[in-house]
DSSP file (Angstrom, degrees, kcal/mol; ACC not computed):
  #  RESIDUE AA STRUCTURE BP1 BP2  ACC     N-H-->O    O-->H-N    N-H-->O    O-->H-N    TCO  KAPPA ALPHA  PHI   PSI    X-CA   Y-CA   Z-CA
    1    1 A M              0   0    0      0, 0.0     2,-0.6     0, 0.0    71,-0.1   0.000 360.0 360.0 360.0 131.5    0.0    0.0    0.0
    2    2 A K        -     0   0    0     69,-0.1    68,-1.7     2,-0.0     2,-0.5  -0.900 360.0-153.6-102.2 117.8    1.3    3.4   -0.9
    3    3 A V  E     +A   69   0A   0     -2,-0.6    66,-0.2    66,-0.2     3,-0.1  -0.805  15.6 178.3 -91.9 125.0    0.3    6.2    1.5
    4    4 A N  E     -     0   0A   0     64,-3.2     2,-0.3    -2,-0.5    65,-0.2   0.735  65.4  -7.5 -95.2 -27.7    0.2    9.6   -0.1
    5    5 A R  E     -A   68   0A   0     63,-1.3    63,-2.7     2,-0.0     2,-0.4  -0.962  51.1-148.3-168.4 145.6   -0.9   11.7    2.9
    6    6 A V  E     -A   67   0A   0     -2,-0.3    61,-0.2    61,-0.2    -3,-0.0  -0.995  18.1-172.7-124.2 126.8   -2.2   11.3    6.5
    7    7 A I  E     -A   66   0A   0     59,-2.7    59,-3.0    -2,-0.4    43,-0.1  -0.973  24.2-122.8-121.9 124.6   -4.6   13.9    7.8
    8    8 A P  E     -A   65   0A   0      0, 0.0    43,-2.8     0, 0.0     2,-0.6  -0.395  18.0-148.1 -64.2 142.0   -5.7   14.0   11.5
    9    9 A D  E     -e   51   0B   0     55,-2.4     2,-0.5    41,-0.2    43,-0.2  -0.961  15.9-165.8-111.9 114.5   -9.5   13.8   12.0
   10   10 A I  E     -e   52   0B   0     41,-3.0    43,-2.3    -2,-0.6     2,-0.3  -0.891  17.4-129.5-110.4 126.2  -10.5   15.8   15.1
   11   11 A K  E     +e   53   0B   0     -2,-0.5     2,-0.3    41,-0.2    43,-0.2  -0.547  35.2 172.8 -71.9 129.4  -13.9   15.4   16.7
   12   12 A V        -     0   0    0     41,-2.4     3,-0.1    -2,-0.3    40,-0.0  -0.922  37.3-137.2-133.8 160.5  -15.7   18.7   17.3
   13   13 A D  S    S+     0   0    0     -2,-0.3     2,-0.3     1,-0.3    -1,-0.1   0.790  92.1  19.4 -84.5 -30.5  -19.2   19.7   18.4
   14   14 A D     >  -     0   0    0      1,-0.1     4,-2.1    39,-0.1    -1,-0.3  -0.980  59.1-151.0-148.3 126.3  -19.7   22.5   15.8
   15   15 A L  H  > S+     0   0    0     -2,-0.3     4,-2.5    21,-0.2     5,-0.1   0.865  98.8  53.9 -66.9 -36.3  -17.9   23.1   12.5
   16   16 A D  H  > S+     0   0    0      2,-0.2     4,-1.5     1,-0.2    -1,-0.2   0.921 110.8  45.4 -66.2 -42.6  -18.4   26.9   12.6
   17   17 A T  H  > S+     0   0    0      1,-0.2     4,-1.2     2,-0.2    -1,-0.2   0.902 112.6  52.1 -64.6 -40.7  -16.8   27.2   16.0
   18   18 A A  H  X S+     0   0    0     -4,-2.1     4,-3.0     1,-0.2     3,-0.4   0.904 103.8  57.7 -61.1 -41.6  -14.0   24.9   14.9
   19   19 A R  H  X>S+     0   0    0     -4,-2.5     4,-2.0     1,-0.2     5,-1.5   0.895 100.1  58.0 -56.4 -42.1  -13.4   27.1   11.8
   20   20 A E  I  <>S+     0   0    0     -4,-1.5     5,-1.2     3,-0.2    -1,-0.2   0.888 116.2  34.5 -57.0 -40.1  -12.8   30.1   14.1
   21   21 A F  I  <>S+     0   0    0     -4,-1.2     5,-2.5    -3,-0.4     4,-0.5   0.960 124.5  37.9 -80.0 -55.3  -10.0   28.3   15.8
   22   22 A Y  I  <5S+     0   0    0     -4,-3.0     6,-2.4     3,-0.2    -3,-0.2   0.905 130.3  29.1 -69.8 -42.6   -8.4   26.2   13.0
   23   23 A A  I  <5S+     0   0    0     -4,-2.0     4,-0.3    -5,-0.4     6,-0.2   0.898 130.7  37.1 -81.9 -43.3   -8.8   28.7   10.2
   24   24 A G  I   <S+     0   0    0     -5,-1.5    -3,-0.2    -4,-0.2    -2,-0.1   0.997 129.3  22.7 -73.6 -68.0   -8.6   31.9   12.3
   25   25 A F  I   <S+     0   0    0     -5,-1.2    -3,-0.2    -4,-0.5    -4,-0.1   0.942 130.9  39.6 -69.5 -49.5   -6.0   31.2   15.1
   26   26 A L  S   <S-     0   0    0     -5,-2.5    -1,-0.2     2,-0.1    -3,-0.2   0.653 102.6-127.4 -79.1 -13.7   -4.0   28.4   13.5
   27   27 A G        +     0   0    0     -6,-0.3     2,-1.9    -4,-0.3    -4,-0.2   0.674  62.8 139.9  78.8  16.5   -4.1   30.0   10.0
   28   28 A L        +     0   0    0     -6,-2.4    15,-0.3     1,-0.2    14,-0.2  -0.504  24.4 156.5 -86.1  68.2   -5.4   26.9    8.2
   29   29 A S        +     0   0    0     -2,-1.9     2,-0.8    -6,-0.2    -1,-0.2   0.572  33.9  90.8 -84.8 -12.3   -7.5   29.3    6.3
   30   30 A D  E     -F   42   0B   0     12,-2.6    12,-2.3    -3,-0.2     2,-1.1  -0.758  62.7-155.3 -84.8 114.7   -8.2   27.4    3.1
   31   31 A E  E     -F   41   0B   0     -2,-0.8    10,-0.2    10,-0.2     3,-0.1  -0.771  10.6-173.6 -88.0  99.6  -11.5   25.4    3.6
   32   32 A E  E     -     0   0B   0      8,-1.7     2,-0.3    -2,-1.1    -1,-0.2   0.872  65.3 -18.3 -65.1 -38.2  -10.9   22.7    1.0
   33   33 A F  E     -F   40   0B   0      7,-0.8     7,-1.8    -3,-0.1     2,-0.3  -0.978  51.1-161.7-161.6 160.3  -14.4   21.3    1.6
   34   34 A N  E     +F   39   0B   0     -2,-0.3     5,-0.2     5,-0.2    -3,-0.0  -0.871   8.3 176.6-149.6 111.9  -17.3   21.3    4.0
   35   35 A L        -     0   0    0      3,-3.0     4,-0.1    -2,-0.3    -1,-0.0   0.287  58.5-103.5 -99.0   9.1  -19.9   18.6    3.9
   36   36 A G  S    S+     0   0    0      2,-0.4   -21,-0.2     1,-0.1     3,-0.1   0.102 119.0  44.0  91.6 -23.6  -21.8   19.9    6.9
   37   37 A W  S    S+     0   0    0      1,-0.4    17,-2.4    17,-0.1     2,-0.3   0.476 120.5  31.5-125.0 -15.6  -20.4   17.1    9.2
   38   38 A V  E     + G   0  53B   0     15,-0.2    -3,-3.0    16,-0.1    -2,-0.4  -0.996  61.9 175.4-144.6 141.4  -16.8   17.2    8.1
   39   39 A A  E     -FG  34  52B   0     13,-2.3    13,-2.6    -2,-0.3     2,-0.5  -0.990  19.3-142.0-143.1 150.1  -14.5   20.0    6.8
   40   40 A R  E     -FG  33  51B   0     -7,-1.8    -8,-1.7    -2,-0.3    -7,-0.8  -0.966  12.0-165.6-116.9 130.5  -10.8   20.3    5.9
   41   41 A F  E     -FG  31  50B   0      9,-2.6     9,-2.0    -2,-0.5     2,-0.4  -0.952  11.7-175.8-115.3 132.6   -8.8   23.3    6.8
   42   42 A T  E     -FG  30  49B   0    -12,-2.3   -12,-2.6    -2,-0.4     7,-0.2  -0.961  29.3-115.2-133.9 143.6   -5.4   23.8    5.1
   43   43 A S     >  -     0   0    0      5,-2.9     4,-1.9    -2,-0.4   -15,-0.2  -0.646  17.2-150.5 -74.4 125.8   -2.6   26.3    5.4
   44   44 A P  T  4 S+     0   0    0      0, 0.0    -1,-0.1     0, 0.0   -16,-0.1   0.743  96.0  47.3 -68.5 -20.6   -2.2   28.2    2.1
   45   45 A E  T  4 S+     0   0    0      3,-0.1   -17,-0.1     1,-0.1    -2,-0.0   0.875 129.2  14.0 -86.5 -40.3    1.6   28.6    2.8
   46   46 A T  T  4 S-     0   0    0      2,-0.1     3,-0.1     0, 0.0    -1,-0.1   0.652  88.0-123.6-114.1 -19.7    2.6   25.1    3.8
   47   47 A G     <  +     0   0    0     -4,-1.9     2,-0.1     1,-0.3   -19,-0.0   0.436  57.3 150.2  84.2  -1.4   -0.2   22.7    2.8
   48   48 A A        -     0   0    0     -6,-0.1    -5,-2.9    -5,-0.0     2,-0.3  -0.407  24.4-179.9 -61.9 139.6   -0.5   21.5    6.4
   49   49 A S  E     - G   0  42B   0     -7,-0.2     2,-0.3    -3,-0.1    -7,-0.2  -0.951  25.4-166.6-145.5 163.7   -4.1   20.4    7.1
   50   50 A V  E     - G   0  41B   0     -9,-2.0    -9,-2.6    -2,-0.3     2,-0.4  -0.988  15.2-142.3-145.2 145.3   -6.6   19.0    9.5
   51   51 A Q  E     -eG   9  40B   0    -43,-2.8   -41,-3.0    -2,-0.3     2,-0.4  -0.916  13.8-163.5-108.2 140.0  -10.1   17.6    9.2
   52   52 A V  E     +eG  10  39B   0    -13,-2.6   -13,-2.3    -2,-0.4     2,-0.3  -0.959  11.8 178.3-119.6 141.6  -12.7   18.3   11.8
   53   53 A L  E     -eG  11  38B   0    -43,-2.3   -41,-2.4    -2,-0.4   -15,-0.2  -0.998  29.5-158.6-145.6 147.9  -15.9   16.3   12.0
   54   54 A T  S    S-     0   0    0    -17,-2.4     2,-0.3    -2,-0.3    -1,-0.2   0.944  85.6 -19.4 -84.1 -66.6  -19.0   16.1   14.2
   55   55 A E  S    S-     0   0    0    -18,-0.2    -1,-0.3   -44,-0.1     5,-0.0  -0.987  77.8-102.7-141.5 134.5  -20.1   12.5   13.5
   56   56 A D        -     0   0    0     -2,-0.3   -18,-0.0    -3,-0.1     6,-0.0  -0.337  29.7-133.9 -59.0 135.4  -19.0   10.5   10.5
   57   57 A E  S    S+     0   0    0      1,-0.2    -1,-0.1     3,-0.0   -19,-0.0   0.862  93.5   5.5 -62.3 -41.1  -21.9   10.4    8.0
   58   58 A T  S    S+     0   0    0      3,-0.1    -1,-0.2    30,-0.0     2,-0.1   0.603 108.7  90.7-122.1 -17.7  -21.8    6.7    7.2
   59   59 A G  S    S-     0   0    0      1,-0.1    29,-0.1     2,-0.1     3,-0.0  -0.458  71.6-132.2 -80.8 155.6  -19.3    5.1    9.6
   60   60 A Q  S    S+     0   0    0     27,-0.4     2,-0.3    -2,-0.1    -1,-0.1   0.574  90.0  24.0 -82.2  -9.1  -20.3    3.8   13.0
   61   61 A T  S    S-     0   0    0     26,-0.1    -2,-0.1    -6,-0.0    -3,-0.1  -0.956  86.6-101.9-148.2 161.9  -17.4    5.6   14.7
   62   62 A N        -     0   0    0     -2,-0.3    47,-0.3    -8,-0.1     2,-0.1  -0.762  35.8-131.2 -89.3 133.6  -15.2    8.6   14.0
   63   63 A P        -     0   0    0      0, 0.0    47,-0.2     0, 0.0     3,-0.1  -0.414   3.7-139.6 -76.3 159.2  -11.7    7.9   12.7
   64   64 A V  S    S+     0   0    0     45,-3.2   -55,-2.4     1,-0.3     2,-0.3   0.669  84.5   5.4 -88.8 -20.4   -8.6    9.5   14.3
   65   65 A A  E     -Ab   8 110A   0     44,-0.7    46,-2.6   -57,-0.3     2,-0.5  -0.989  64.6-128.9-158.6 153.8   -7.0   10.0   10.9
   66   66 A S  E     -Ab   7 111A   0    -59,-3.0   -59,-2.7    -2,-0.3     2,-0.7  -0.945  20.6-158.1-106.5 126.9   -7.6    9.7    7.2
   67   67 A V  E     -Ab   6 112A   0     44,-3.4    46,-2.5    -2,-0.5     2,-0.5  -0.913   7.7-151.2-108.9 109.1   -5.0    7.9    5.3
   68   68 A L  E     -Ab   5 113A   0    -63,-2.7   -64,-3.2    -2,-0.7   -63,-1.3  -0.701  21.1-177.3 -84.9 123.4   -5.0    8.8    1.6
   69   69 A V  E     -A    3   0A   0     44,-2.6     3,-0.3    -2,-0.5    46,-0.3  -0.767  35.3-128.0-120.0 162.9   -3.7    5.9   -0.5
   70   70 A D  S    S+     0   0    0    -68,-1.7     2,-0.3    -2,-0.3   -67,-0.1   0.805 102.7  25.2 -79.8 -29.3   -3.1    5.4   -4.2
   71   71 A D     >  +     0   0    0    -69,-0.3     4,-2.1     1,-0.1    -1,-0.3  -0.804  60.8 179.6-140.7  94.3   -5.2    2.1   -4.5
   72   72 A V  H  > S+     0   0    0     -2,-0.3     4,-2.3    -3,-0.3     5,-0.1   0.817  84.1  56.9 -68.0 -30.7   -7.9    1.7   -1.9
   73   73 A D  H  > S+     0   0    0      2,-0.2     4,-2.3     1,-0.2    -1,-0.2   0.921 109.0  45.8 -65.9 -42.8   -9.0   -1.7   -3.3
   74   74 A A  H  > S+     0   0    0      2,-0.2     4,-2.4     1,-0.2    -2,-0.2   0.892 112.1  51.8 -65.8 -39.4   -5.5   -3.1   -2.9
   75   75 A A  H  X S+     0   0    0     -4,-2.1     4,-2.4     2,-0.2    -2,-0.2   0.900 109.4  50.1 -63.4 -40.1   -5.3   -1.6    0.6
   76   76 A F  H  X S+     0   0    0     -4,-2.3     4,-2.3     2,-0.2    -2,-0.2   0.930 110.8  48.6 -63.3 -45.7   -8.6   -3.3    1.5
   77   77 A A  H  X S+     0   0    0     -4,-2.3     4,-2.5     1,-0.2    -2,-0.2   0.901 111.6  50.4 -61.1 -41.1   -7.3   -6.7    0.1
   78   78 A E  H  X S+     0   0    0     -4,-2.4     4,-2.1     2,-0.2    -1,-0.2   0.905 109.0  51.1 -64.1 -42.4   -4.1   -6.3    2.1
   79   79 A A  H  <>S+     0   0    0     -4,-2.4     5,-2.4     1,-0.2     4,-0.5   0.918 111.9  47.4 -61.2 -43.3   -6.1   -5.5    5.3
   80   80 A Q  H ><5S+     0   0    0     -4,-2.3     3,-1.2     1,-0.2    -2,-0.2   0.929 110.5  51.5 -63.6 -45.0   -8.2   -8.6    4.8
   81   81 A E  H 3<5S+     0   0    0     -4,-2.5    -1,-0.2     1,-0.3    -2,-0.2   0.860 111.8  47.4 -59.8 -36.5   -5.1  -10.8    4.1
   82   82 A Q  T 3<5S-     0   0    0     -4,-2.1    -1,-0.3    -5,-0.2    -2,-0.2   0.492 113.0-119.1 -85.7  -2.9   -3.5   -9.5    7.3
   83   83 A G  T < 5 +     0   0    0     -3,-1.2     2,-0.3    -4,-0.5    -3,-0.2   0.764  52.8 164.8  73.2  24.4   -6.6  -10.1    9.4
   84   84 A I      < -     0   0    0     -5,-2.4     2,-0.3    -6,-0.2    -1,-0.2  -0.565  46.0-103.3 -75.8 137.2   -7.0   -6.4   10.3
   85   85 A E  E     -C  103   0A   0     18,-0.5    18,-2.2    -2,-0.3     2,-0.6  -0.435  29.8-151.8 -66.1 124.0  -10.4   -5.6   11.7
   86   86 A I  E     +C  102   0A   0     -2,-0.3    16,-0.3    16,-0.2    -1,-0.1  -0.874  18.6 175.1 -94.9 121.4  -12.5   -3.8    9.2
   87   87 A V  E    S+     0   0A   0     14,-1.9   -27,-0.4    -2,-0.6    15,-0.2   0.517  73.4  30.7-108.3  -7.2  -15.0   -1.5   11.0
   88   88 A H  E    S-C  101   0A   0     13,-1.2    13,-1.8   -29,-0.1    -1,-0.3  -0.929  91.5-120.5-146.0 124.5  -16.6    0.2    8.0
   89   89 A P  E     -     0   0A   0      0, 0.0     2,-0.3     0, 0.0    10,-0.2  -0.127  40.3 -81.0 -67.1 160.6  -16.8   -1.8    4.7
   90   90 A L  E     +     0   0A   0     10,-0.1     2,-0.4     8,-0.1    10,-0.2  -0.466  66.8 173.6 -59.4 119.7  -15.2   -0.7    1.5
   91   91 A T  E     -C   99   0A   0      8,-2.9     8,-2.5    -2,-0.3     2,-0.9  -0.990  41.3-137.1-139.6 138.2  -17.7    1.8    0.2
   92   92 A H  E     -C   98   0A   0     -2,-0.4     6,-0.2     6,-0.2     2,-0.1  -0.875  39.1-145.7 -90.9 107.6  -18.0    4.3   -2.7
   93   93 A E    >   -     0   0    0      4,-2.6     3,-2.2    -2,-0.9    -2,-0.0  -0.398  17.3-117.6 -79.6 152.0  -19.5    7.2   -0.8
   94   94 A E  T 3  S+     0   0    0      1,-0.3    -1,-0.1     2,-0.1    -2,-0.0   0.714 112.2  63.9 -62.4 -21.0  -22.0    9.6   -2.4
   95   95 A W  T 3  S-     0   0    0      2,-0.1    -1,-0.3     1,-0.0    -2,-0.1   0.365 123.9 -98.5 -88.3   7.0  -19.5   12.5   -2.0
   96   96 A G  S <  S+     0   0    0     -3,-2.2     2,-0.2     1,-0.3    -2,-0.1   0.269  83.5 112.9 107.9 -11.4  -17.1   10.8   -4.3
   97   97 A V        -     0   0    0     18,-0.1    -4,-2.6    19,-0.0     2,-0.5  -0.550  53.5-141.5 -92.6 161.3  -14.5    9.0   -2.3
   98   98 A R  E     +CD  92 114A   0     16,-2.3    16,-2.3    -6,-0.2     2,-0.3  -0.990  41.7 146.2-117.1 128.3  -13.9    5.2   -1.9
   99   99 A R  E     -CD  91 113A   0     -8,-2.5    -8,-2.9    -2,-0.5     2,-0.3  -0.953  32.1-166.4-155.9 167.5  -13.0    4.2    1.6
  100  100 A F  E     - D   0 112A   0     12,-2.0    12,-3.2    -2,-0.3     2,-0.4  -0.957  23.5-124.6-152.7 162.4  -13.1    1.8    4.5
  101  101 A F  E     -CD  88 111A   0    -13,-1.8   -14,-1.9    -2,-0.3   -13,-1.2  -0.896  21.2-170.3-112.2 141.8  -12.2    1.9    8.2
  102  102 A V  E     -CD  86 110A   0      8,-2.2     8,-2.7    -2,-0.4     2,-0.6  -0.932  18.6-132.9-124.6 154.1   -9.8   -0.3   10.0
  103  103 A R  E     -CD  85 109A   0    -18,-2.2   -18,-0.5    -2,-0.3     6,-0.2  -0.935  20.7-140.8-106.6 123.7   -9.1   -0.7   13.7
  104  104 A A    >   -     0   0    0      4,-3.3     3,-2.4    -2,-0.6     0, 0.0  -0.342  32.3-101.5 -72.3 160.9   -5.4   -0.7   14.8
  105  105 A P  T 3  S+     0   0    0      0, 0.0    -1,-0.1     0, 0.0    -2,-0.0   0.779 124.1  58.4 -56.5 -26.2   -4.3   -3.1   17.5
  106  106 A D  T 3  S-     0   0    0      2,-0.1     3,-0.1     1,-0.0    -2,-0.0   0.485 122.6-105.5 -82.6  -1.8   -4.3   -0.1   20.0
  107  107 A G  S <  S+     0   0    0     -3,-2.4     2,-0.1     1,-0.3    -1,-0.0   0.230  75.1 136.6  99.8 -13.6   -8.0    0.5   19.2
  108  108 A N        -     0   0    0     -5,-0.1    -4,-3.3     1,-0.1     2,-0.4  -0.424  47.3-137.3 -69.0 142.7   -7.7    3.6   17.0
  109  109 A V  E     - D   0 103A   0    -47,-0.3   -45,-3.2    -6,-0.2   -44,-0.7  -0.869  16.8-163.0-105.4 133.4   -9.8    3.7   13.9
  110  110 A F  E     -bD  65 102A   0     -8,-2.7    -8,-2.2    -2,-0.4     2,-0.7  -0.943  16.4-137.7-119.8 137.7   -8.3    4.9   10.6
  111  111 A N  E     -bD  66 101A   0    -46,-2.6   -44,-3.4    -2,-0.4     2,-0.6  -0.840  17.8-160.6 -90.1 110.1  -10.2    6.0    7.5
  112  112 A I  E     +bD  67 100A   0    -12,-3.2   -12,-2.0    -2,-0.7     2,-0.3  -0.863  27.3 169.3 -95.6 119.6   -8.3    4.4    4.5
  113  113 A V  E     -bD  68  99A   0    -46,-2.5   -44,-2.6    -2,-0.6     2,-0.4  -0.949  30.7-167.4-141.7 148.1   -9.4    6.5    1.5
  114  114 A A  E     - D   0  98A   0    -16,-2.3   -16,-2.3    -2,-0.3   -44,-0.1  -0.997  20.2-137.8-133.0 141.1   -8.8    7.3   -2.2
  115  115 A H        -     0   0    0     -2,-0.4   -18,-0.1   -46,-0.3   -19,-0.1  -0.674  37.7 -92.5 -90.9 149.9  -10.2   10.2   -4.2
  116  116 A P              0   0    0      0, 0.0    -1,-0.1     0, 0.0   -19,-0.0  -0.258 360.0 360.0 -61.1 150.0  -11.4    9.6   -7.7
  117  117 A R              0   0    0     -3,-0.1    -2,-0.0     0, 0.0     0, 0.0   0.436 360.0 360.0 -98.1 360.0   -8.9   10.1  -10.4
C-alpha cells in the first residue's frame, strides 16, 4: 500500500466554532471542503491540514486520521489478508471517495481513502 498523505480527524461539536480556531487562530484558512459534518482546513503557505468532524456520515465511529492511498482496493485486500479488523466496509461514498475503516491493535480507527482520479 502506498500512503500519499495522513490527515488528522478531530472530533468537534460544531464546525463553525471549529473554523474560528483552526482557520482563524492556526491559520489553516483554506477550507478545502465542507460537507456539513466534516470539513478540511489547510494552510495556504505550507499545505498542512486538519479535518474536523462532528459525526461520520456513514461510519459507525469517528476515525482518528484519514490515510489517503493510491489504491484503496489493494489496501482493502491487504487489510483482509493480514486479518486487520474492518469496522466500515469498502464503500464508494456519495460525496465521491472510496474508503473503508480499520481498527489498529491499539483501538484507534483509521479511514483508508482514495479520491477519484
